[in-house]
C-alpha positions in Angstrom: 0.0 0.0 0.0 1.3 3.5 -0.9 0.6 6.8 0.9 -1.4 8.0 -2.1 -4.8 9.4 -0.8 -7.0 7.0 -2.7 -4.9 4.0 -1.6 -5.1 5.1 2.0 -8.9 5.6 1.7 -9.4 2.2 0.1 -7.3 0.5 2.9 -9.1 2.4 5.6 -12.5 1.6 4.2 -11.6 -2.1 4.0 -10.4 -2.1 7.6 -13.6 -0.5 8.7 -15.7 -3.1 6.8 -13.9 -6.0 8.5 -14.4 -4.5 11.9 -10.8 -3.4 12.6 -11.6 0.0 14.0 -8.2 1.0 15.3 -6.5 0.2 12.0 -9.3 2.1 10.1 -9.0 5.1 12.3 -5.2 5.2 11.9 -5.5 5.0 8.1 -8.2 7.6 7.9 -6.1 10.0 10.0 -3.1 9.4 7.8 -5.3 10.2 4.8 -6.6 13.4 6.3 -3.2 14.6 7.2 -2.3 14.4 3.5 -5.6 15.5 2.1 -7.7 17.5 4.6 -10.4 18.2 2.1 -11.2 14.5 1.6 -14.9 14.5 2.5 -15.3 10.7 2.3 -12.3 10.3 4.6 -13.9 12.5 7.2 -17.2 10.6 6.9 -15.4 7.3 7.3 -13.6 8.5 10.3 -16.8 9.7 11.8 -18.4 6.3 11.3 -15.4 4.5 12.9 -15.5 6.9 15.9 -19.3 6.4 16.3 -18.8 2.6 16.2 -16.2 3.0 19.0 -18.7 4.8 21.2 -16.8 8.1 20.9 -19.9 10.2 20.0 -18.4 13.6 20.6 -15.4 13.0 18.4 -17.7 11.4 15.7 -19.9 14.4 15.7 -16.9 16.7 15.3 -15.6 14.6 12.3 -19.1 14.7 10.7 -19.2 18.5 11.1 -15.8 18.7 9.5 -17.0 16.5 6.6 -20.0 18.8 6.1 -17.8 21.9 6.2 -15.4 20.4 3.7 -18.2 19.4 1.4 -19.7 22.9 1.5 -16.5 24.7 0.6 -16.5 23.9 -3.2 -20.2 24.9 -3.3 -19.3 28.3 -1.8 -16.3 28.7 -4.2 -18.6 28.1 -7.1 -21.3 30.4 -5.7 -18.8 33.2 -5.2 -17.7 32.8 -8.9 -21.3 33.0 -10.0 -21.9 36.2 -8.0 -18.9 37.7 -9.8 -20.7 36.9 -13.1 -24.0 38.4 -12.0 -25.7 35.0 -11.7 -27.2 35.6 -8.3 -30.0 33.1 -8.7 -27.7 30.2 -9.4 -25.3 31.4 -6.7 -28.1 31.4 -4.1 -29.1 27.8 -4.9 -25.5 26.7 -4.3 -25.2 28.7 -1.1 -28.5 27.1 0.1 -27.0 23.6 -0.5 -23.8 24.7 1.4 -25.7 26.1 4.4 -27.8 22.9 4.6 -24.5 21.1 5.2 -22.9 23.8 7.4 -25.6 26.1 8.8 -23.2 28.2 10.8 -20.7 28.9 8.0 -19.8 32.6 8.3 -18.7 32.6 4.6 -21.9 30.9 3.6 -24.0 33.5 5.5 -22.1 36.3 3.9 -22.6 34.9 0.4 -26.3 34.2 1.2 -26.7 37.9 2.1 -24.8 39.0 -1.0 -27.0 36.8 -3.3 -30.2 38.0 -1.6 -29.1 41.7 -2.0 -28.3 41.1 -5.7 -31.8 39.7 -6.2 -33.5 42.5 -4.2 -34.6 40.1 -1.5 -34.1 42.3 1.5 -35.9 39.9 4.0 -33.5 37.1 3.1 -30.5 39.4 3.3 -31.6 40.6 6.8 -32.1 37.0 8.0 -28.6 36.1 6.9 -27.0 39.1 8.5 -28.9 38.5 11.7 -27.7 34.9 11.9 -24.2 36.1 11.2 -24.6 38.6 14.0 -25.7 35.9 16.4 -22.4 34.0 15.6 -20.2 37.1 15.5 -21.8 40.0 17.6 -19.0 42.4 16.8 -18.7 41.6 13.1 -18.8 45.0 11.2 -20.4 43.5 8.1 -23.1 41.7 10.1 -23.9 44.9 12.1 -24.0 47.1 9.1 -26.1 44.7 7.0 -28.6 44.1 9.8 -29.0 47.8 10.4 -29.4 48.6 6.7 -32.2 46.1 6.1 -34.0 46.6 9.4 -34.1 50.4 9.1 -32.0 50.9 12.2 -29.4 53.6 12.6 -26.2 52.5 10.9 -23.1 51.8 13.0 -20.1 54.1 12.6 -18.2 53.3 9.4 -14.7 51.8 9.7 -12.0 53.4 7.7 -10.9 51.3 4.7 -13.7 48.7 5.1 -16.1 48.4 2.3 -19.6 47.6 3.6 -23.0 47.5 1.9 -23.8 51.0 0.7 -26.5 52.7 2.7 -29.8 53.6 0.9 -33.2 54.6 2.0 -36.4 53.5 0.2 -39.9 54.7 0.7 -43.0 53.1 -0.9 -46.1 55.0 -1.8 -44.2 58.2 -1.4 -46.4 60.7 -3.2 -50.1 61.3 -2.8 -52.0 59.6 -5.7 -52.8 63.0 -7.3 -49.1 64.0 -7.3 -48.1 60.6 -8.6 -50.5 60.9 -11.5 -49.5 64.4 -12.2 -45.9 63.3 -12.8 -46.9 60.3 -14.9 -49.2 62.4 -17.0 -46.7 65.2 -17.4 -44.1 62.7 -18.7 -46.4 61.4 -21.3 -47.7 64.8 -22.4 -44.2 66.1 -22.8 -42.5 63.0 -24.1 -42.0 64.6 -27.5 -40.0 67.4 -25.9 -37.5 65.0 -24.3 -33.8 65.2 -25.3 -31.3 62.3 -25.4 -29.7 62.0 -22.0 -26.1 63.1 -21.8 -23.0 62.3 -19.8 -19.8 64.2 -19.2 -17.1 63.8 -21.8 -13.8 65.6 -22.2 -15.3 68.1 -24.6 -18.5 68.6 -22.6 -21.9 66.9 -22.0 -22.8 64.6 -24.8 -25.2 61.7 -25.6 -23.2 58.5 -25.6 -25.3 55.4 -26.3 -22.6 53.0 -25.0 -22.8 54.6 -21.5 -26.4 55.9 -21.2 -29.5 55.5 -23.2 -32.6 57.5 -22.0 -34.6 60.6 -22.8 -34.8 63.5 -20.4 -36.4 66.9 -19.6 -34.2 69.0 -17.4 -35.7 71.0 -14.5 -39.4 70.6 -15.5 -40.8 73.8 -13.9 -44.3 72.6 -13.3 -42.9 69.7 -11.2 -39.9 71.4 -9.7 -42.0 74.1 -8.0 -43.6 71.5 -5.6 -41.0 68.7 -5.8 -38.1 70.7 -4.6 -39.7 71.8 -1.3 -40.7 68.2 -0.7 -37.1 67.1 -1.0 -35.8 69.9 1.3 -38.4 68.9 3.9 -37.4 65.3 3.7 -33.7 65.9 3.8 -33.2 65.7 7.7 -34.9 62.3 7.8 -32.9 61.1 4.7 -29.6 62.1 6.3 -30.4 60.3 9.5 -31.4 57.2 7.5 -28.2 57.3 5.5 -26.0 57.9 8.6 -24.9 61.2 7.2 -24.5 64.4 9.2 -27.1 67.0 8.4 -26.1 69.7 5.9 -27.6 72.8 4.5 -29.0 72.0 1.0 -28.0 74.2 -1.9 -29.0 73.6 -5.4 -31.3 70.7 -6.3 -30.9 69.2 -9.8 -33.9 67.5 -11.2 -34.4 65.4 -14.4 -37.6 63.8 -15.6 -36.2 60.7 -17.3 -37.8 58.0 -19.6 -36.3 54.7 -20.4 -37.8 52.5 -23.1 -36.7 49.2 -24.6 -32.9 49.0 -24.4 -32.5 51.9 -22.0 -29.8 51.7 -19.4 -27.1 53.7 -17.6 -23.7 52.1 -17.2 -21.7 52.1 -13.9 -21.0 55.5 -12.6 -21.0 57.7 -9.5 -22.8 61.1 -9.4 -19.9 63.1 -7.9 -16.2 63.4 -7.8 -15.4 63.0 -11.5 -11.9 64.4 -11.8 -12.6 65.4 -15.4 -15.9 67.1 -14.9 -16.4 70.7 -13.8 -16.2 70.8 -10.0 -19.0 73.2 -9.6 -21.3 70.7 -11.5 -20.7 67.5 -9.5 -18.6 68.1 -6.4 -21.3 69.6 -4.2 -23.7 66.7 -4.8 -24.3 64.9 -1.5 -27.5 62.9 -1.9 -28.8 61.3 -5.0 -32.5 60.4 -5.4 -34.7 58.4 -7.8 -38.5 58.4 -7.7 -40.1 55.8 -9.9 -43.3 55.9 -11.9 -44.7 53.1 -14.0 -47.9 51.3 -15.0 -49.2 48.6 -12.6 -48.3 45.9 -13.3 -45.1 47.0 -14.9 -44.9 46.3 -18.6 -41.1 46.3 -18.7 -38.5 44.0 -17.2 -35.1 45.1 -15.9 -34.5 48.7 -15.1 -33.4 48.0 -11.6 -31.0 50.3 -9.8 -27.8 48.4 -8.6 -26.0 50.1 -5.7 -22.4 48.7 -5.5 -20.7 48.4 -2.1 -18.5 51.6 -2.1 -15.9 52.9 0.3 -16.9 56.6 0.7 -13.4 57.8 1.5 -11.6 56.3 -1.4 -14.4 55.7 -3.9 -13.3 52.1 -4.3 -16.2 49.8 -5.0 -16.8 46.0 -5.1 -18.8 44.0 -7.6 -21.2 43.1 -4.8 -24.2 45.3 -4.5 -27.9 45.7 -3.6 -30.6 45.7 -6.2 -33.5 48.2 -6.0 -36.7 47.4 -7.9 -38.2 50.3 -9.9 -41.5 50.1 -8.0 -44.2 52.6 -9.0 -44.4 55.6 -6.6 -41.4 54.6 -4.6 -38.3 56.7 -4.0 -34.7 55.8 -3.1 -32.1 58.0 -1.6 -28.4 57.2 -1.5 -25.0 59.0 -1.0 -23.9 60.5 -4.4 -20.5 58.9 -4.0 -21.9 55.4 -4.3 -21.1 53.6 -7.6 -24.3 52.5 -9.2 -25.9 51.5 -12.5 -29.3 51.2 -14.1 -29.9 47.7 -15.5 -30.9 47.3 -19.2 -34.6 47.4 -19.9 -36.6 45.0 -22.0 -39.9 46.3 -23.3 -42.1 44.9 -26.1 -44.0 48.1 -26.7 -43.5 51.5 -28.3 -46.0 53.2 -26.0 -44.1 55.7 -23.7 -46.6 54.9 -20.9 -45.2 51.4 -20.7 -41.7 52.6 -20.0 -39.6 53.4 -16.9 -40.3 57.0 -15.8 -38.3 58.6 -13.0 -37.7 61.9 -11.3 -34.0 61.7 -10.5 -31.4 64.1 -9.4 -29.1 65.4 -6.7 -29.2 67.5 -3.6 -26.2 69.8 -3.3 -24.3 70.8 -0.2 -24.5 74.6 0.1 -20.9 74.6 1.3 -19.9 73.1 -2.0 -17.8 70.3 -0.5 -17.4 66.9 -2.0 -19.7 64.3 -0.5 -18.8 61.4 1.8 -20.2 59.8 4.8 -18.1 61.9 7.2 -18.7 65.3 8.6 
């Protein structure tokens, strides 16, 4: 017999079948010294220990077998999350957690997959379980606070946590909601192609953003701006941001039809853009309007996990559904994107309509989570 793992496993298995427990245990342990990830070896050792009446050791070996079996499932799930395949990733994480329910890595990935699918209840459950296991874990504390609506813990320098956001449903009175929706349809023919900043100025670039907009619609701005200013103290508390004196408020009425999207970007801090245009932006907002039920698919807002100090962002993020008459607020420094829209209709009323924009800091300072 050689010391090759499969030879050791075969010999250990044979010893166990003939009832030679001590020999089987010795061979299983030699095998596991050489290949700790050998799941069948751990299960064989657990069986031998159970037969010997050593229940505590047997249970520990069985737990290690479960943990080792879960690891490649979590590896695959993490790879799928990186490829924006959150549904498949969640299925693998579920299998892994069935084997190892207290896996901290599994719970983190479960929360990540749930956030990427917009399933806030499942994300909260995963963070709360992680918090039970690790009460001082910064990720668990931040995630549990975010999805339970509790005040956020103080951010830790250099640690990238789920980006804060605040979402309210049924935000506007029905009459105001209908006013925005009807205005967008009545003025759809006046909309221009949406632009983004380029080295030679603001231009429409279809490879980055595809939408139609009306800038600063006066009939809406006159009542919408006071509403934003009134809401700002509550928004700042929900985002964990210090209160600030609001300056200018930018407002766009935006329409996305079939193929509409907005690639990854942040709303402030572009080194190539005019500082007076973007640097004072502190809070971004998006209010959604759509037919019920929605006629389009896609169009979700994805908020990437972003370090507010450095601007560094991860591929992980939280999906926000474009639910009619809901509004979402988030710090303007957060990297985000609008997912592509699919719509089998040319009727503008079937598209994704938003009032979106930015609340400036009157002091003109660049936004972050700090003071």
